[in-house]
PyMOL commands that place a pseudoatom at each C-alpha (Angstrom):
pseudoatom trace, name=CA, resn=UNK, resi=1, chain=A, elem=C, hetatm=0, pos=[0.000, 0.000, 0.000]
pseudoatom trace, name=CA, resn=UNK, resi=2, chain=A, elem=C, hetatm=0, pos=[1.060, 3.560, -0.697]
pseudoatom trace, name=CA, resn=UNK, resi=3, chain=A, elem=C, hetatm=0, pos=[2.005, 5.742, 2.296]
pseudoatom trace, name=CA, resn=UNK, resi=4, chain=A, elem=C, hetatm=0, pos=[1.469, 9.482, 2.740]
pseudoatom trace, name=CA, resn=UNK, resi=5, chain=A, elem=C, hetatm=0, pos=[2.541, 11.990, 5.374]
pseudoatom trace, name=CA, resn=UNK, resi=6, chain=A, elem=C, hetatm=0, pos=[0.331, 14.827, 6.634]
pseudoatom trace, name=CA, resn=UNK, resi=7, chain=A, elem=C, hetatm=0, pos=[1.055, 16.996, 9.685]
pseudoatom trace, name=CA, resn=UNK, resi=8, chain=A, elem=C, hetatm=0, pos=[3.765, 14.643, 11.025]
pseudoatom trace, name=CA, resn=UNK, resi=9, chain=A, elem=C, hetatm=0, pos=[1.427, 11.634, 10.788]
pseudoatom trace, name=CA, resn=UNK, resi=10, chain=A, elem=C, hetatm=0, pos=[1.933, 8.783, 8.376]
pseudoatom trace, name=CA, resn=UNK, resi=11, chain=A, elem=C, hetatm=0, pos=[-1.048, 7.187, 6.653]
pseudoatom trace, name=CA, resn=UNK, resi=12, chain=A, elem=C, hetatm=0, pos=[-1.676, 4.235, 4.404]
pseudoatom trace, name=CA, resn=UNK, resi=13, chain=A, elem=C, hetatm=0, pos=[-4.291, 4.375, 1.650]
pseudoatom trace, name=CA, resn=UNK, resi=14, chain=A, elem=C, hetatm=0, pos=[-6.546, 1.368, 2.303]
pseudoatom trace, name=CA, resn=UNK, resi=15, chain=A, elem=C, hetatm=0, pos=[-9.637, 2.131, 0.171]
pseudoatom trace, name=CA, resn=UNK, resi=16, chain=A, elem=C, hetatm=0, pos=[-9.793, 4.064, -3.078]
pseudoatom trace, name=CA, resn=UNK, resi=17, chain=A, elem=C, hetatm=0, pos=[-13.262, 3.613, -4.560]
pseudoatom trace, name=CA, resn=UNK, resi=18, chain=A, elem=C, hetatm=0, pos=[-13.530, 4.956, -8.131]
pseudoatom trace, name=CA, resn=UNK, resi=19, chain=A, elem=C, hetatm=0, pos=[-10.061, 6.560, -7.746]
pseudoatom trace, name=CA, resn=UNK, resi=20, chain=A, elem=C, hetatm=0, pos=[-11.423, 9.037, -5.218]
pseudoatom trace, name=CA, resn=UNK, resi=21, chain=A, elem=C, hetatm=0, pos=[-8.039, 9.725, -3.621]
pseudoatom trace, name=CA, resn=UNK, resi=22, chain=A, elem=C, hetatm=0, pos=[-6.324, 12.937, -4.726]
pseudoatom trace, name=CA, resn=UNK, resi=23, chain=A, elem=C, hetatm=0, pos=[-3.151, 13.577, -2.716]
pseudoatom trace, name=CA, resn=UNK, resi=24, chain=A, elem=C, hetatm=0, pos=[-2.965, 17.245, -3.695]
pseudoatom trace, name=CA, resn=UNK, resi=25, chain=A, elem=C, hetatm=0, pos=[-6.532, 17.928, -2.518]
pseudoatom trace, name=CA, resn=UNK, resi=26, chain=A, elem=C, hetatm=0, pos=[-5.980, 16.051, 0.755]
pseudoatom trace, name=CA, resn=UNK, resi=27, chain=A, elem=C, hetatm=0, pos=[-2.713, 17.910, 1.352]
pseudoatom trace, name=CA, resn=UNK, resi=28, chain=A, elem=C, hetatm=0, pos=[-4.449, 21.251, 0.808]
pseudoatom trace, name=CA, resn=UNK, resi=29, chain=A, elem=C, hetatm=0, pos=[-7.303, 20.355, 3.179]
pseudoatom trace, name=CA, resn=UNK, resi=30, chain=A, elem=C, hetatm=0, pos=[-5.041, 19.075, 5.954]
pseudoatom trace, name=CA, resn=UNK, resi=31, chain=A, elem=C, hetatm=0, pos=[-2.401, 21.819, 5.687]
pseudoatom trace, name=CA, resn=UNK, resi=32, chain=A, elem=C, hetatm=0, pos=[-4.520, 24.278, 7.652]
pseudoatom trace, name=CA, resn=UNK, resi=33, chain=A, elem=C, hetatm=0, pos=[-5.612, 22.074, 10.547]
pseudoatom trace, name=CA, resn=UNK, resi=34, chain=A, elem=C, hetatm=0, pos=[-4.489, 19.438, 13.025]
pseudoatom trace, name=CA, resn=UNK, resi=35, chain=A, elem=C, hetatm=0, pos=[-8.118, 18.396, 13.643]
pseudoatom trace, name=CA, resn=UNK, resi=36, chain=A, elem=C, hetatm=0, pos=[-7.649, 14.961, 12.086]
pseudoatom trace, name=CA, resn=UNK, resi=37, chain=A, elem=C, hetatm=0, pos=[-4.621, 14.131, 14.263]
pseudoatom trace, name=CA, resn=UNK, resi=38, chain=A, elem=C, hetatm=0, pos=[-7.110, 12.803, 16.814]
pseudoatom trace, name=CA, resn=UNK, resi=39, chain=A, elem=C, hetatm=0, pos=[-8.452, 10.107, 14.512]
pseudoatom trace, name=CA, resn=UNK, resi=40, chain=A, elem=C, hetatm=0, pos=[-7.183, 6.681, 13.438]
pseudoatom trace, name=CA, resn=UNK, resi=41, chain=A, elem=C, hetatm=0, pos=[-8.687, 7.047, 9.948]
pseudoatom trace, name=CA, resn=UNK, resi=42, chain=A, elem=C, hetatm=0, pos=[-9.488, 9.836, 7.529]
pseudoatom trace, name=CA, resn=UNK, resi=43, chain=A, elem=C, hetatm=0, pos=[-12.273, 9.200, 5.026]
pseudoatom trace, name=CA, resn=UNK, resi=44, chain=A, elem=C, hetatm=0, pos=[-12.782, 11.463, 2.058]
pseudoatom trace, name=CA, resn=UNK, resi=45, chain=A, elem=C, hetatm=0, pos=[-15.730, 11.601, -0.310]
pseudoatom trace, name=CA, resn=UNK, resi=46, chain=A, elem=C, hetatm=0, pos=[-16.602, 13.792, -3.255]
pseudoatom trace, name=CA, resn=UNK, resi=47, chain=A, elem=C, hetatm=0, pos=[-19.846, 15.714, -3.574]
pseudoatom trace, name=CA, resn=UNK, resi=48, chain=A, elem=C, hetatm=0, pos=[-20.509, 18.324, -6.261]
pseudoatom trace, name=CA, resn=UNK, resi=49, chain=A, elem=C, hetatm=0, pos=[-16.813, 18.346, -7.142]
pseudoatom trace, name=CA, resn=UNK, resi=50, chain=A, elem=C, hetatm=0, pos=[-15.727, 19.141, -3.581]
pseudoatom trace, name=CA, resn=UNK, resi=51, chain=A, elem=C, hetatm=0, pos=[-13.754, 16.912, -1.243]
pseudoatom trace, name=CA, resn=UNK, resi=52, chain=A, elem=C, hetatm=0, pos=[-15.233, 16.310, 2.218]
pseudoatom trace, name=CA, resn=UNK, resi=53, chain=A, elem=C, hetatm=0, pos=[-13.177, 14.743, 4.995]
pseudoatom trace, name=CA, resn=UNK, resi=54, chain=A, elem=C, hetatm=0, pos=[-14.365, 12.934, 8.121]
pseudoatom trace, name=CA, resn=UNK, resi=55, chain=A, elem=C, hetatm=0, pos=[-12.361, 11.393, 10.942]
pseudoatom trace, name=CA, resn=UNK, resi=56, chain=A, elem=C, hetatm=0, pos=[-13.023, 7.894, 12.224]
pseudoatom trace, name=CA, resn=UNK, resi=57, chain=A, elem=C, hetatm=0, pos=[-11.594, 5.870, 15.088]
pseudoatom trace, name=CA, resn=UNK, resi=58, chain=A, elem=C, hetatm=0, pos=[-10.819, 2.225, 15.544]
pseudoatom trace, name=CA, resn=UNK, resi=59, chain=A, elem=C, hetatm=0, pos=[-13.358, 0.448, 17.731]
pseudoatom trace, name=CA, resn=UNK, resi=60, chain=A, elem=C, hetatm=0, pos=[-10.610, -0.065, 20.367]
pseudoatom trace, name=CA, resn=UNK, resi=61, chain=A, elem=C, hetatm=0, pos=[-9.837, 3.659, 20.611]
pseudoatom trace, name=CA, resn=UNK, resi=62, chain=A, elem=C, hetatm=0, pos=[-11.090, 5.155, 23.898]
pseudoatom trace, name=CA, resn=UNK, resi=63, chain=A, elem=C, hetatm=0, pos=[-12.486, 8.141, 21.966]
pseudoatom trace, name=CA, resn=UNK, resi=64, chain=A, elem=C, hetatm=0, pos=[-14.634, 6.076, 19.597]
pseudoatom trace, name=CA, resn=UNK, resi=65, chain=A, elem=C, hetatm=0, pos=[-18.314, 6.954, 19.277]
pseudoatom trace, name=CA, resn=UNK, resi=66, chain=A, elem=C, hetatm=0, pos=[-20.988, 5.396, 17.115]
pseudoatom trace, name=CA, resn=UNK, resi=67, chain=A, elem=C, hetatm=0, pos=[-20.791, 8.276, 14.631]
pseudoatom trace, name=CA, resn=UNK, resi=68, chain=A, elem=C, hetatm=0, pos=[-17.022, 7.919, 14.152]
pseudoatom trace, name=CA, resn=UNK, resi=69, chain=A, elem=C, hetatm=0, pos=[-16.525, 4.154, 14.550]
pseudoatom trace, name=CA, resn=UNK, resi=70, chain=A, elem=C, hetatm=0, pos=[-14.678, 2.881, 11.488]
pseudoatom trace, name=CA, resn=UNK, resi=71, chain=A, elem=C, hetatm=0, pos=[-16.703, -0.329, 11.715]
pseudoatom trace, name=CA, resn=UNK, resi=72, chain=A, elem=C, hetatm=0, pos=[-19.709, 1.799, 10.651]
pseudoatom trace, name=CA, resn=UNK, resi=73, chain=A, elem=C, hetatm=0, pos=[-17.998, 3.158, 7.531]
pseudoatom trace, name=CA, resn=UNK, resi=74, chain=A, elem=C, hetatm=0, pos=[-20.360, 1.419, 5.107]
pseudoatom trace, name=CA, resn=UNK, resi=75, chain=A, elem=C, hetatm=0, pos=[-23.352, 3.027, 6.852]
pseudoatom trace, name=CA, resn=UNK, resi=76, chain=A, elem=C, hetatm=0, pos=[-21.683, 6.439, 6.598]
pseudoatom trace, name=CA, resn=UNK, resi=77, chain=A, elem=C, hetatm=0, pos=[-20.975, 5.980, 2.881]
pseudoatom trace, name=CA, resn=UNK, resi=78, chain=A, elem=C, hetatm=0, pos=[-24.523, 4.763, 2.234]
pseudoatom trace, name=CA, resn=UNK, resi=79, chain=A, elem=C, hetatm=0, pos=[-26.386, 7.335, 4.354]
pseudoatom trace, name=CA, resn=UNK, resi=80, chain=A, elem=C, hetatm=0, pos=[-24.222, 10.468, 4.419]
pseudoatom trace, name=CA, resn=UNK, resi=81, chain=A, elem=C, hetatm=0, pos=[-22.489, 10.561, 1.027]
pseudoatom trace, name=CA, resn=UNK, resi=82, chain=A, elem=C, hetatm=0, pos=[-23.724, 11.185, -2.487]
pseudoatom trace, name=CA, resn=UNK, resi=83, chain=A, elem=C, hetatm=0, pos=[-24.958, 8.023, -4.201]
pseudoatom trace, name=CA, resn=UNK, resi=84, chain=A, elem=C, hetatm=0, pos=[-22.074, 5.980, -5.669]
pseudoatom trace, name=CA, resn=UNK, resi=85, chain=A, elem=C, hetatm=0, pos=[-19.621, 8.833, -5.096]
pseudoatom trace, name=CA, resn=UNK, resi=86, chain=A, elem=C, hetatm=0, pos=[-15.858, 8.528, -5.274]
pseudoatom trace, name=CA, resn=UNK, resi=87, chain=A, elem=C, hetatm=0, pos=[-14.338, 7.993, -1.828]
pseudoatom trace, name=CA, resn=UNK, resi=88, chain=A, elem=C, hetatm=0, pos=[-11.209, 6.803, -0.046]
pseudoatom trace, name=CA, resn=UNK, resi=89, chain=A, elem=C, hetatm=0, pos=[-9.923, 5.952, 3.410]
pseudoatom trace, name=CA, resn=UNK, resi=90, chain=A, elem=C, hetatm=0, pos=[-6.527, 6.511, 4.966]
pseudoatom trace, name=CA, resn=UNK, resi=91, chain=A, elem=C, hetatm=0, pos=[-5.348, 4.635, 8.054]
pseudoatom trace, name=CA, resn=UNK, resi=92, chain=A, elem=C, hetatm=0, pos=[-2.897, 6.264, 10.451]
pseudoatom trace, name=CA, resn=UNK, resi=93, chain=A, elem=C, hetatm=0, pos=[0.082, 3.958, 10.823]
pseudoatom trace, name=CA, resn=UNK, resi=94, chain=A, elem=C, hetatm=0, pos=[2.049, 5.876, 13.420]
pseudoatom trace, name=CA, resn=UNK, resi=95, chain=A, elem=C, hetatm=0, pos=[0.136, 5.990, 16.672]
pseudoatom trace, name=CA, resn=UNK, resi=96, chain=A, elem=C, hetatm=0, pos=[2.371, 8.194, 18.787]
pseudoatom trace, name=CA, resn=UNK, resi=97, chain=A, elem=C, hetatm=0, pos=[0.605, 11.366, 17.671]
pseudoatom trace, name=CA, resn=UNK, resi=98, chain=A, elem=C, hetatm=0, pos=[-2.875, 10.224, 18.731]
pseudoatom trace, name=CA, resn=UNK, resi=99, chain=A, elem=C, hetatm=0, pos=[-4.338, 12.622, 21.251]
for i in range(1, 99): cmd.bond("trace and resi %d" % i, "trace and resi %d" % (i + 1))
show_as sticks, trace
zoom trace
């Protein structure tokens, strides 16, 4: 799997439905915030030509909630994203920066 680095965190691309991953767009979105440092996963989806990002946690993470449990990703894609949209998920592979 391909690895990417954002804000001192390393990620692995684990899903890339319909080639939804665009490294330049993700880099631009994450450059201005450390908000996603708290999450184990970053999921991106495209709606009306715009990239939306959402953070998810592993079910073992003490901060996991139903709305951000990665085990519920398929429900999120089905219920919260545009029908059959392009999307991707990145998994954080260095855990020392989790907050």
